[in-house]
N, C-alpha and C positions, 0 to 999 in steps of 0.2 A: 630614186625612189625606195624609199622604207619598205622594207618585204615583213611579213611574219607571217605565222600561223594566228587562227582565230584567237584560242584562248591563249597565246602573248600579249596580240593587243590590247582584247579587254581592258587588261590593270589601266596604258598608257592612256584610255579613253577617259576610264573614271577617274583617276589622278587628272588630267587636263582640265575637266567637270569642275573637279573637286578642290581644286588649287583658285578657280573662279569665286566657289560657293565657301571660301574661306577668306578672305580676302582681310578679316579682321586679324587672321595671324601675319600681322604684317612684319617687314623689318625694324627693329630698335639701332639704334645706334651702339654701334658695343662700345661698353662702358670698362673695360681693360684694353690697355692700348696694347695687348698683343692677340691679333686674331687669331694664331695658331693653337694658342692653348686654351682659345673658347673653345673650339672645336675639335679639342680632344678628350673635354669633362663637363660633366654637369649633366642635367635631365634632357630629356628629350627637347624638352622645349627649348630650354638654354642654347641646345646644340642649333637646334632648327634655326631660333632667331640670328645667331651669332652665324650663320649659313647665309640668310639674304641680307645679313647685313656687311656684309666682307667689303671692304673699301674698293675700288676699282682699281687702283695701284696696288696693290696684295694679291693679283688675280695672276699674274705673270710669275710668281714667286711659285718654282715647283716644289715647294713643303705644303705649300697652300694646297697645290691639284693632287698633291700623293696624297694627302689627310682626307680633301673630297672624296679621292675614290675608296677609300679604307673604310668609309662612312657607309658606303653603297650594301656594308655588311649590315647596317643597322636598321631593324625593322621595328623599334619603337615607335610607338602609334606619338604623332604629332600632335593632329587634329582627327576627331572623326566627323562625321557629316553625314547626312541622310542616303547618299549613294556609296559609303565607306568610311577610310582613314585613309589621311597621310600620314606617311612614316618619315624618318630621318634620310632613310634611304633615297626615297624621289624624291625630298628637299635638294639635295645632296647630288640627285643625277642633275636636274636644272639647273643648277649651279655651274656643273661642268661643262656644261654646254654654254655658256658666259667667257669659260678660257680660252686664252688667244692660243693659234695654232702649237706654238713652242711647246707648248702643254702635253703635249699628244706622247711625248715620250715619259713624263713623269707619270701619267696614267697609267703607260703599261707597264714601268717599273711594277706595278704594286699586283698586277693582275694574281701572282704568283699566291697571293696573302687574302684575294675571294675567296669566299668558301663555297659558292653554285655558280653553276656552269649559266645562272641566269642572273648573275651579277655580274660576271664576267664579260655577258654579254652585254650588258649595261653601260658599261666601261669602254667596251670596242665598238657601242653605238656612240656615244661620247666623241671617240675618237674619230669616226666617220663624219660629225657635222664637223669638229674644229679642226681636222688636220689638215696640213699640205705634204708636197711632197719633201719625204725626210726618210733616206736610207737604212737609219738606223732604226727607226720604225716600223720602216718594210721587214725588214730580220726578226724584229721583235713579235708581228704580226703571225708572220707566214707558219708556226709552228699550231697555231689556233684555227686555220682554212681547212684544217683535216680533222677538227675533232670527231668524236661519237656523235656529242649534242646538235641535229639539225640545225636550230636556231641560232645556236652560238657559232657556228662554220656561215652560217650566213650573215652574220653581226660581223663576224673576224674578216671575210672578202670585202663587206661593205667600207670597213676600217682600212682594209690594203687597198683597193678603191681611191680612198680620200689622200694616202700617203706615198702613193706609189705614182713614179713618174709617166711621162709618154713616151714611152720607145718602147722598140720591137721585142727587148727584152722583156719588160711588162704583159705586153699581149700574147707574148707565149706561155707565162705563168696562167695568164686569168684563161688561156686555151686549155691547157691542163685540167684548169679546176672548173672546167667547162663539162669535163667526164663526170661531175658526181652524179650519183643517183637519184637526188631529191630534185623536183621542179621548181620549190623556193630558191634552193640555191645557184643552180643553173639561171633563174632570172636575175638575182644580184648580180652574177657572171655578167652578163648579157646586159647590166647595166653599167659596170666597170668598161666592156668593150664597146657601149656606144660612145665613151666620153676620148674613145682611142679610135673612134671608127675609119680615119683614114691609113691606119696603121695594121687594120685586121687580114688583111690580105691572105697569114699564113694558117688562119682560122678559120675562114668561111664556108670549107668544106665543114666543120663541125657546128656551125650557125646553121644550113643547109639541113644538117640531119635532122636539126630540133624542128624541120616543119614536119613532117610524119610525127612529132611528140603531141598527142593532144590532152594533156595534164592540165591540170586547173591550178590555179596559184591564186591566193588572199590577196591582196593587197593593202596592207597597212594608213599607207598616206594615198588616197583616190576618191575619187566621186563618188564609190558607193563599197566601201569596203568590206557589205556583207555579200556580196556578188563576187565570184570569180575572172578571173581574167585567163586567157589559154596563151600557155608556152608558145606554144607555134605563130600565135601573133604578136607575141614579143620576139621573135625571131623575125618574124616579115617586116618588124617594124624597124629592127636593127638595119636589116640588108636594103631596107629601101635609104637609109641614110647612106649603105656603100655606094650604091650606085653601079655603073658594068661591070666592077669588077668582078659583079655578083650573078654574073649570066648563067651561071651554071644553075640558078635557081629558077630560074624562068620556068621552066617543065611541073614542077611544083606549084610554084604560086598560082598557076592557072588553074591547078587543081581546086584552090583552096578559094576562090573567088566564086563559087557557087554556093544558089540559096542553100543549102544542108548545112554551112559551115556556122559559127559563132558569128555575131556582125562585125564584130571590130579585127576578126581573123578576114573576113572578107574585105573589108576596110586597108586595114595593111599590106594585104596581100596585094590588090590591084594597085596600091601606093608604090608596090616594092616595082609591080613590073614595068610601072608608066618611067619612075629612077633608073628601072636597067636599062631599060629599050632606048633607041638611039631615038625614036619617037615615040612617043606615049600612043599606044593603042587608045581607039574613041571610045572599043566599048568597057576598057577598065578608067578611063576619064567617066563616061557617063555613068557607071555603075558608081563611082564616090558624090557624083551628083545624084543622083540617086538615092543611095544612104544617107545623108545627110538630110534631106526632105522624108526619110519615110517616117512614118508615126505622129506626123504635124499636130497632129493634136492633144500627144501623151505630155503630162507636164513632167514627168519624172522618167524620160528617154536618156537616156544617155550613152554617148557612141565620141570616139576618136576621127570621126568626119573632119570636123573643121580646121583639128590639128594637121592632121593629114595633108587635105588640100594645102595648107600655109605650105608644108613641107616640097611642094611641087612649085613656088613658086611662079614666075612668069608664063610659063607654059599650061597654068592651069586658067588662065583669063576667060576660057570658056566656060568656067564655072561660074563666071562672077554673076549673072542671073541667077543659079540657085542658091546663091549666098545673099544674093537682095533677098531672095523668097524666104531663107531662112529667120530675116527679122522677126516672122510672126509664129516661128516655130513656138509650141506653146512650151519646149525644154527652156527654161531661164540659163542653163549650162553650154546650150549650144546657141543662144544668142549672145553671153558675152564671150565666146570663143571666136565670134565672125571677127571682131577686131584684128586679131592677129593675123588671118587671114588676107583680109581684105589690103594691108600693109606688106604683105608677101607676094601676092598678085600683082595688086595695082597699087604701089604707094602714090602714084601722082594723084588721085581721087581717094585714097583710102580715108583721109580726114571728113569728107564729105559723105563717104557713105555709111562712116562711124556716127559720127554726130548725133544723127535722130535715135542711137541707142542709150543716147543720154536722158534720155525722157522717157525711157522703158519703166512699166508699170514695178516691174519690179527692183528695189535698191540696190540688190546685191550686184544684179546687172551694172547698174549706173554707177556703184561704187567701183567694181573690176574697169569699167572702160575709162576711168577718169585714173584709174592707177598705170593702165596701158600706154594712157597719152602721156601722164606724165613722165614714165620711164621712157618715153620717147622723145621729152624735153620740147613739147609743143607748146609754142606760146602763142599761135594765131589768135588773134580776136573772137572771131566765132567760138573757140574752144577756151578762151576766156571768158565771152558772156557765159556757157554755158558752166561753166563753174559756178559763176554768180548768180545762175539760177539755181543751180544744187542748195547754195548759201541760202536763200531767199526762202527755197522751200522747208527748210528745218522746221520739227513742228516739235522741237523737244523731249518726244520720248525715244530716238536713237540717235546717236552721234552720226552715225552712217547716211548716206553719203555724205553729207556736207562736213566730213573730219575729212576725208580723203580728199575732197576739194578745196580746203585750207590748206593740209599738205602740199598740193600740189601747186599752191599757190604762191606757199613760201619757197619751193623750189624754184620757181620763175624769179624770184626775188622785183626788180626792178621793173622789168618785162609787165609783170601784171600791177602799173598802178590802177587800171582801170576796176579794179575791185576793191580800193583802200575803201571806199563807203558802203558797199555790203559787208566788208567784213566788220568794219566800227559798227552796226546796225547790228550784225550778228551778239558782237561783243558785248551789246547793252541786254540783249535777251535774257531776262531772269530766268529763262525757261532752260538753258544750257548746262552742261555739266562742267564742272571745275577743270578738267582735263580739256574739255574743248575750249575753254575760254584760255588757259593757259595757250593752247597752240593759235589761235587769232591772236592773240598778243604777240607771238614769238613771227606770224605770217606777216603782220600788221610792221612791226621791228626791219624784218629783213626786206619787205619791198621798200619802205622808207630810206 
C-alpha cells in the first residue's frame, strides 16, 4: 500500500485527473530514429511527446531508464488545464512505471543527480512498483532508508520491500526500520513485513508494542484517503496474519475490541484474536458480524469487516448469514467485498451467493464482481449468462460494467461461445466507444 502525507499525495491526485483531461496531448511516433536523443533535447512538448511514444522494445535499455530518471528534475510545463498543469517530470514518472523490473538498478544509479528529496522519492516510488528481488538494488537503497526527509524514507523502505528477498535477514533489517519514530514510516515497514509474515517471529515483540500506538496515518491509496487509519490497527492486521506465534498479543488485543476504539482497530483486533486462538472465541466472532452490519443505511460507510472475515476462512462459516444480510448494505464498498469473503469461507456455495450481486444497482459493484469472478477463471454457464446480461444493459454512456464483461469473456476463450451473439449485437451498437468496439472484436476473435 502506498503511503504518504496529504500534501504529498494531493499532486498525484491532481496529476491523475489532469492526465485524463489532457488526452489530446497524445504520443506521436518519434520521427527521429534515436529515442534517447529525443529525450535529451528540445522543448518541453517535444520531450513529453518523445516520452509517450517510446517504443516498448526500448524500455529495457538502461540508458532510456537513466534518462527518464534524470527528467524527474524537469519541471517545465507540458500542458495546463483547469486544475493545474502537467510537467515533463510527471510524464517521465508515469513512463518509469512501465519499465521492466531490470530497470530498477538503472534508476537507482541516477539518484545522486536528482535535485530534491521529492524527486528522489518519486524515483524510489517507481522502483517500488517495478522492482523484484535484487541484491545490488537492495544495497543501493539502504542509505535512503534513514534519510532526514520522512517522505523519502518511507518511499525508500517501500522500494526496499520490492527488491528485498524473503529471508530472515531481510525481516531483521525491516525490524530495525520499525523503530523509526514516524508512524507513516512504521506503516510502510509493516506492509513489508506483511509480505514476509511467515518469517517475522524475531520481530513480533516490536509489532506487539505498536498496539499501544494510537498514531494516525493517512493512506494515499485507500478507500478514503482523507480519513486517517490507526497504526495500531495495521499492527493488529499483521498479527492476525501471523497467527498462533503472536499469542503474547492476546491481552492487548482484548483491550482494543471495546466500543471506545476506532472501528477498524476493533475489526482487526477481533480478527487477530480469532486467528491466534486455538478456537475462535464466540464473542470476537460475533463482534465481527456486528461491525459488518453496523450503519446498514449509511451509503458511505467504509470498513475492513468483509476483508477481515475473509481472512478467517472456513472457521467463519457462522457469519454467512451476516454476509448475506450485508448484500443489502447501503455501502457499495461493503457489498462488492462480500465476494472474496464468500469464496474464502464457503467456496462450494460462493458462486450462488455472489451472482445476485451482478444485478446490483451500482455499476461499480457489478464491475468489481465481474473482475473477481474473472480472476478466478469461473466459466459456469450461469456466470456467463450474467456477463451476457451486463452486455445487454450497456446504454452507450459508460463502458463499464460491459467492458469488464467483455474482458472476462475474452479470457474464457472458447468456453464463452454462448456469449457470441450478445457480443455481435454489442459490436453493432452505434453508441459504443471505439475502445469498447476494439475489445469486443478481440473477444470474439479469442472465443472463435
